[in-house]
C-alpha angles and dihedrals in degrees: 000000000000094000096054117106116265118261113266101022128117109253109167142022123205131191111216106205140171088208111038092172091059091045092051091049092051097047094042089054096043106032104018094242121165125206138222123196118228118188115232119228093235094045133277129069134277116207121221113210114220135188103197104314094333119103105224104169147318145254120226118193114231093219123156138044094282088069098047110129094012109126124228110271145160117251121199123207125216122204114236127185094233118001094193093054093045099050098075089061092058096075093037087058093050099265133111135232104231096182121017119231117294134173126248108194114246090000110067147253113307138189129179114228136188113207126220090272095050100258114140126218138162118241116207136186096203122225098174 
């Protein structure tokens, strides 16, 4: 599709937080961001960050034992033409797939990847 992001560019930034309410309070006070709740299919809520009417990022709550000890952090997402076809190259190039590809309805297919130097990004084949 002509309106899909180009392969290889950063398309989304997400704050991963144990306390989304505190994060929203901080960024509303400092940057004037507004927030829109989006229910998650498996339960819980994802928060869309907005500046005026523009969606500029998201907040994911680090809830559950799998996130214990993981510090708050920003995660950037890179558009890829086909995440499933690109993942086998990650390990061949010295990286690691931390979370295999999964679907987010109306958003896209996502995988979490650690590069050969240890930096983590999300790769997404958008379906917005």
